[in-house]
C-alpha positions as CSV (number, residue, x, y, z in Angstrom):
1,M,-29.9,-4.7,9.5
2,T,-30.5,-0.9,9.5
3,A,-28.9,1.7,7.2
4,G,-27.3,3.2,10.3
5,S,-25.7,0.0,11.5
6,S,-24.4,-0.6,8.0
7,D,-22.8,2.8,7.9
8,S,-21.2,2.2,11.3
9,A,-19.6,-1.0,10.0
10,L,-18.4,0.7,6.9
11,D,-16.8,3.4,9.0
12,L,-14.2,0.8,10.1
13,L,-12.6,0.8,6.6
14,P,-11.2,4.4,6.6
15,M,-10.2,3.9,10.2
16,V,-7.5,1.3,9.2
17,F,-5.3,4.2,8.0
18,A,-6.5,6.7,10.6
19,A,-6.2,4.7,13.8
20,P,-5.0,1.2,12.7
21,G,-4.9,-0.4,16.1
22,E,-8.4,0.8,17.1
23,A,-9.8,-0.4,13.7
24,L,-8.3,-3.9,14.2
25,E,-9.8,-4.2,17.7
26,R,-13.2,-2.9,16.7
27,A,-13.3,-5.3,13.7
28,R,-12.5,-8.2,16.0
29,G,-15.2,-7.0,18.4
30,L,-17.7,-6.9,15.5
31,L,-16.9,-10.5,14.5
32,A,-17.3,-11.6,18.1
33,A,-20.9,-10.3,18.1
34,G,-21.9,-12.7,15.3
35,P,-22.7,-10.1,12.6
36,P,-24.8,-10.6,9.5
37,P,-22.9,-11.4,6.3
38,L,-22.5,-7.8,5.1
39,H,-21.1,-6.6,8.4
40,G,-18.9,-9.7,8.7
41,S,-17.5,-9.0,5.3
42,V,-16.5,-5.5,6.4
43,A,-14.9,-6.8,9.6
44,H,-12.9,-9.5,7.8
45,Q,-11.8,-7.0,5.2
46,V,-10.6,-4.5,7.9
47,I,-8.5,-7.3,9.5
48,G,-7.3,-8.4,6.1
49,I,-6.1,-4.9,5.2
50,W,-4.4,-4.6,8.6
51,Q,-2.6,-7.9,8.2
52,R,-1.7,-7.2,4.6
53,D,0.0,-3.9,5.2
54,F,1.2,-4.3,8.8
55,G,1.3,-8.0,9.7
56,D,1.1,-11.5,8.4
57,M,0.2,-12.0,4.7
58,R,-1.1,-15.5,5.2
59,L,-3.6,-14.2,7.7
60,A,-4.5,-11.3,5.4
61,L,-5.4,-13.7,2.6
62,R,-7.5,-15.9,4.9
63,H,-9.5,-12.9,6.1
64,L,-9.9,-11.3,2.7
65,R,-11.2,-14.6,1.1
66,R,-13.7,-14.8,4.0
67,A,-14.7,-11.2,3.4
68,R,-15.2,-12.0,-0.3
69,D,-17.4,-15.0,0.4
70,L,-19.5,-13.1,2.9
71,A,-20.0,-10.3,0.5
72,A,-21.3,-12.8,-2.1
73,R,-23.6,-14.3,0.6
74,A,-24.9,-10.8,1.3
75,D,-25.7,-10.4,-2.4
76,S,-24.0,-7.0,-2.5
77,A,-22.1,-6.6,-5.8
78,E,-20.6,-3.3,-4.7
79,R,-19.3,-4.9,-1.4
80,E,-17.9,-7.8,-3.4
81,A,-16.2,-5.6,-5.9
82,D,-14.5,-3.6,-3.0
83,V,-13.3,-6.7,-1.3
84,L,-12.0,-8.2,-4.6
85,A,-9.8,-5.1,-5.1
86,T,-8.4,-5.4,-1.6
87,L,-7.8,-9.1,-2.2
88,G,-6.2,-8.4,-5.5
89,V,-3.6,-6.1,-3.9
90,A,-2.8,-8.7,-1.3
91,L,-2.4,-11.5,-3.8
92,V,0.0,-9.4,-5.9
93,H,2.0,-8.5,-2.8
94,A,2.1,-12.2,-1.9
95,G,3.7,-12.9,-5.3
96,R,0.5,-14.4,-6.9
97,T,0.3,-11.8,-9.7
98,R,-2.0,-13.7,-12.1
99,L,-4.6,-14.5,-9.3
100,G,-4.4,-10.9,-8.2
101,L,-5.1,-9.4,-11.6
102,A,-7.9,-11.9,-12.1
103,A,-9.5,-10.6,-8.8
104,F,-9.3,-7.1,-10.2
105,E,-11.0,-8.1,-13.4
106,R,-13.9,-9.5,-11.4
107,G,-13.9,-6.4,-9.2
108,V,-14.1,-4.0,-12.1
109,A,-16.9,-6.1,-13.6
110,R,-18.9,-6.3,-10.4
111,G,-18.5,-2.6,-9.3
112,T,-20.2,0.4,-10.8
113,G,-19.6,4.2,-10.6
114,H,-17.9,5.2,-7.4
115,T,-17.0,1.7,-6.3
116,R,-15.5,0.9,-9.7
117,A,-13.3,4.0,-9.4
118,R,-11.9,2.8,-6.1
119,V,-11.2,-0.6,-7.7
120,L,-9.5,1.1,-10.6
121,F,-7.3,3.1,-8.2
122,R,-6.2,0.0,-6.4
123,R,-5.4,-1.8,-9.7
124,A,-3.4,1.3,-10.7
125,Y,-1.4,0.8,-7.5
126,V,-0.8,-2.8,-8.4
127,W,0.4,-1.8,-11.9
128,W,2.8,0.6,-10.3
129,V,4.1,-2.2,-8.0
130,L,4.7,-4.3,-11.1
131,G,6.5,-1.5,-12.9
132,R,3.7,-1.2,-15.5
133,H,3.5,2.6,-15.4
134,R,1.4,3.2,-18.6
135,E,-1.3,0.9,-17.3
136,A,-1.1,2.6,-13.8
137,L,-1.6,6.1,-15.3
138,E,-4.5,4.8,-17.5
139,D,-6.4,3.3,-14.5
140,V,-5.8,6.3,-12.3
141,R,-6.9,8.7,-15.1
142,R,-10.2,6.8,-15.2
143,A,-10.6,6.9,-11.4
144,V,-9.8,10.5,-10.4
145,P,-12.7,12.3,-12.1
146,V,-15.3,9.9,-10.6
147,L,-13.8,10.1,-7.2
148,R,-13.8,13.9,-7.4
149,Q,-17.4,14.0,-8.6
150,A,-18.3,11.8,-5.6
151,D,-16.5,14.3,-3.3
152,D,-14.5,11.4,-2.0
153,V,-11.7,13.3,-0.4
154,I,-9.7,10.3,1.0
155,W,-9.7,8.3,-2.2
156,T,-9.0,11.3,-4.4
157,A,-6.0,12.1,-2.3
158,R,-4.8,8.6,-2.5
159,A,-5.2,8.6,-6.3
160,L,-3.3,11.9,-6.7
161,T,-0.5,10.6,-4.4
162,L,-0.2,7.4,-6.6
163,R,-0.3,9.4,-9.8
164,A,2.5,11.6,-8.4
165,T,4.5,8.6,-7.5
166,V,4.2,7.1,-11.0
167,H,5.1,10.5,-12.5
168,L,8.3,10.4,-10.4
169,A,9.1,7.0,-11.6
170,L,8.8,8.3,-15.2
171,G,11.0,11.4,-14.4
172,A,8.1,13.9,-14.6
173,V,9.1,15.8,-11.4
174,E,7.0,18.9,-11.9
175,R,3.8,16.9,-12.6
176,A,4.6,14.8,-9.5
177,D,5.0,18.0,-7.4
178,A,1.6,19.3,-8.5
179,D,-0.1,16.1,-7.6
180,F,1.7,15.8,-4.2
181,T,0.7,19.4,-3.4
182,A,-2.9,18.8,-4.3
183,A,-3.0,15.5,-2.3
184,E,-1.5,17.1,0.8
185,A,-4.1,19.9,0.7
186,L,-6.8,17.2,0.8
187,W,-5.1,15.2,3.5
188,D,-5.0,18.2,5.8
189,T,-8.8,18.1,5.9
190,T,-8.9,14.5,7.1
191,G,-7.9,12.5,10.2
192,Q,-6.1,9.9,8.0
193,E,-2.9,9.8,10.1
194,H,-1.2,6.9,8.2
195,D,-2.0,8.5,4.9
196,K,-0.6,11.8,6.1
197,A,2.6,10.0,7.1
198,D,2.7,8.5,3.6
199,A,2.4,12.0,2.1
200,V,5.4,13.2,4.1
201,E,7.3,10.1,2.9
202,S,6.3,10.9,-0.7
203,R,7.7,14.5,-0.3
204,G,10.9,12.9,0.8
205,L,11.0,10.9,-2.3
206,A,10.3,14.0,-4.4
207,A,13.1,15.9,-2.7
208,F,15.5,13.0,-3.5
209,R,14.5,13.1,-7.1
210,K,15.3,16.8,-7.1
211,G,18.8,16.1,-5.7
212,D,18.2,17.4,-2.2
213,I,19.5,14.6,-0.1
214,P,19.4,16.4,3.3
215,A,15.8,17.3,2.8
216,A,15.0,13.8,1.7
217,L,16.5,12.2,4.8
218,R,14.8,14.8,7.0
219,L,11.4,14.1,5.5
220,L,11.9,10.3,5.7
221,D,12.8,10.7,9.3
222,E,9.7,12.7,10.0
223,A,7.5,10.1,8.2
224,E,9.1,7.3,10.2
225,E,8.3,9.1,13.5
226,R,4.6,9.4,12.4
227,Y,4.5,5.7,11.5
228,A,6.0,4.9,14.9
229,K,3.3,6.7,16.7
230,L,0.8,4.5,14.8
231,G,2.7,1.3,15.5
232,T,3.0,0.4,11.8
233,P,6.0,-0.9,9.9
234,T,7.8,1.2,7.3
235,F,9.1,-1.2,4.6
236,M,8.6,1.1,1.6
237,L,10.2,3.9,3.6
238,N,13.2,1.6,4.3
239,I,13.6,0.9,0.6
240,R,13.5,4.6,-0.2
241,R,15.9,5.5,2.6
242,C,18.4,2.9,1.3
243,E,18.3,4.6,-2.1
244,V,19.0,8.0,-0.5
245,L,21.8,6.6,1.7
246,M,23.5,5.0,-1.2
247,A,23.3,8.2,-3.2
248,A,24.9,10.0,-0.2
249,G,27.8,7.6,-0.2
250,L,26.6,5.7,2.9
251,A,26.4,2.2,1.5
252,P,27.2,0.4,4.8
253,E,24.4,2.3,6.5
254,A,22.0,1.4,3.6
255,L,22.9,-2.3,3.9
256,A,22.2,-2.2,7.6
257,E,18.9,-0.5,7.0
258,A,17.8,-3.1,4.4
259,D,18.9,-6.1,6.5
260,A,17.1,-4.8,9.6
261,A,13.9,-4.3,7.6
262,I,14.2,-7.7,6.0
263,A,14.5,-9.3,9.5
264,E,11.4,-7.4,10.7
265,L,9.4,-8.4,7.6
266,D,10.4,-12.0,8.1
267,R,9.3,-11.8,11.7
268,L,5.9,-10.5,10.7
269,G,5.4,-12.8,7.7
270,G,4.9,-9.7,5.4
271,Q,4.8,-9.0,1.7
272,S,7.1,-11.0,-0.6
273,T,7.1,-8.1,-3.1
274,R,8.6,-5.8,-0.5
275,K,11.1,-8.4,0.6
276,A,12.3,-8.8,-2.9
277,E,12.8,-5.0,-3.2
278,L,14.6,-4.9,0.2
279,L,16.9,-7.7,-0.9
280,L,17.7,-5.9,-4.1
281,A,18.5,-2.7,-2.2
282,A,20.7,-4.8,0.2
283,A,22.5,-6.3,-2.8
284,R,23.2,-2.9,-4.3
285,A,24.3,-1.5,-1.0
286,A,26.7,-4.5,-0.4
287,R,28.2,-4.1,-3.8
288,L,28.8,-0.4,-3.2
289,A,30.3,-1.3,0.2
290,D,32.8,-3.6,-1.5
291,D,31.1,-6.7,0.0
292,P,30.7,-8.9,-3.1
293,H,29.8,-12.1,-1.1
294,T,26.8,-10.4,0.6
295,A,25.8,-8.7,-2.7
296,T,25.7,-12.0,-4.5
297,A,23.8,-13.8,-1.7
298,R,21.1,-11.0,-1.4
299,A,20.7,-10.7,-5.2
300,A,20.2,-14.4,-5.6
301,V,17.3,-14.5,-3.2
302,A,15.8,-11.3,-4.7
303,V,15.9,-12.9,-8.1
304,R,14.1,-16.0,-6.9
305,L,11.4,-13.9,-5.3
306,F,10.9,-11.6,-8.3
307,A,10.8,-14.7,-10.6
308,G,8.1,-16.2,-8.4
309,Q,5.8,-13.1,-8.8
310,R,3.6,-14.7,-11.5
């Protein structure tokens, strides 16, 4: 195995959020060639990320566990740490929170320097998913300086976007704006098309928090068009659009949005955390639309899913 071939395999990882379909096909091609453990670990991780975010969570977990095992066989602590972080996110989104957090503990312990900063960023994301904003800010605070020092444009932009999103959740709109602006300037220097779409979606969320509903809907529509060009689902965007539609007095439209997204997520076998959030949005929309039966039914399933996230 040469340094050049190793770098070529690792290039597949950023491609997942630049050209998702191409990344998936190239990873499958790499596996078909019978790669050594290190390269196989990368290929399984790429497929696992794609399935985690855009497809079937069961397949994601299968590939990510294989990626973890191959990283251990390759005797690469940094590779193992990176995979453990990816697996940790998947486990939390699958509702297996304790297992996910345990994977992060191992990942933080195995990684050093730049790799550990990437692990901390992903754990910060998980804390945000779980509503634990203080922990999210602490981990991203530790990650950002290291990522900047490494001149890691992509991961610095991701960390700033996450920090902005947490600031929004805490009501710190001006801090969020500053981070979103800094992140977008970085994204403009990259070819990360999915991340760029996410940045537009984030600006839509910021516009909503400022009370500008027309701008929020326009930006969410723009983000959706970008995702559509990549062929990727938009469940977080659907959740956010539901919130905006309800604020605009369009509860029936919000309910239709949530129900359509739930049906698509079920078809794909996607993230249970997102399904719980969509069901909660549907319940709120149904209540506002004077449909108590639907509201109660959606809320009951949401509660079961949230309760199962342990």
